[in-house]
C-alpha positions in Angstrom: -6.1 30.6 -18.4 -7.0 30.4 -22.1 -3.9 29.1 -23.8 -0.5 27.7 -23.1 2.6 27.0 -25.2 3.9 23.4 -25.4 7.5 22.4 -25.5 7.6 22.7 -29.3 6.3 26.3 -29.3 2.7 25.4 -30.4 -0.2 27.2 -28.8 -2.6 24.9 -27.0 -6.2 26.1 -26.5 -9.7 24.8 -25.9 -10.4 21.2 -25.1 -6.7 20.3 -25.9 -5.6 22.6 -23.1 -7.3 20.4 -20.4 -5.5 17.4 -21.7 -2.2 19.3 -22.0 -2.3 20.4 -18.4 -3.4 16.9 -17.2 -0.6 15.2 -19.1 1.9 17.8 -17.9 1.2 17.1 -14.2 1.0 13.4 -14.8 4.5 13.5 -16.3 5.7 15.9 -13.6 4.9 13.4 -10.8 6.0 10.2 -12.6 9.3 8.7 -11.6 11.9 8.4 -14.3 14.6 7.0 -12.0 14.4 3.5 -13.3 14.0 0.3 -11.3 17.5 -0.5 -10.1 16.8 -0.2 -6.4 19.6 -2.6 -5.3 22.1 0.1 -4.6 19.7 2.1 -2.5 18.3 -1.0 -0.7 21.8 -2.1 0.3 22.2 1.1 2.3 19.0 0.6 4.3 19.3 -1.2 7.6 16.5 -3.7 8.1 14.2 -3.0 11.0 12.0 -6.1 10.7 13.7 -9.4 11.7 12.9 -12.6 9.8 11.0 -13.8 12.9 8.9 -10.7 12.9 8.2 -11.0 9.2 7.2 -14.6 9.5 4.8 -13.6 12.3 3.3 -10.8 10.2 2.8 -13.2 7.2 0.8 -15.7 9.2 -2.8 -16.2 8.1 -5.5 -14.5 10.2 -7.6 -16.8 12.5 -11.3 -16.5 12.9 -10.8 -15.5 16.6 -8.5 -12.6 15.6 -11.0 -11.3 13.1 -13.8 -11.6 15.6 -11.7 -9.7 18.2 -11.1 -6.9 15.7 -14.7 -6.7 14.8 -15.7 -6.5 18.4 -13.2 -3.8 19.1 -14.6 -1.5 16.4 -17.6 -0.5 18.5 -21.1 0.4 17.5 -20.5 4.0 16.7 -17.7 3.2 14.2 -19.3 0.5 12.1 -22.6 0.6 10.2 -25.6 -0.6 12.2 -27.5 -3.8 11.4 -30.3 -1.5 10.2 -28.0 0.2 7.8 -26.9 -3.1 6.3 -30.6 -4.2 6.0 -31.6 -0.9 4.3 -28.6 -1.1 2.0 -29.9 -4.5 0.8 -26.7 -6.3 2.0 -26.3 -9.3 4.1 -25.7 -8.5 7.7 -21.9 -8.5 8.4 -22.0 -10.9 11.4 -23.3 -13.7 9.2 -19.7 -13.9 7.8 -18.0 -14.0 11.2 -17.2 -16.9 13.4 -18.4 -16.2 16.9 -16.1 -17.9 19.4 
């Protein structure tokens, strides 16, 4: 594609063509619906109870974090050698071992 015509009938070529196409797709996928979601949200039935939400918003404990880290497994997380070679601190120094 060497040229396109913009909404005003002008021919767009060269380096401007790249910007024109990028801007076109950016505008195409942007929402222009506004921010008044109240009408839509009033039609949605809540699935999460207040009790469930309170539980989900609770802070994580050190034990919970350790359990998750233990469940990842050796094949899914970088090895201790990888951390050392990457010049980073070993990850288990940040964890509380129960």
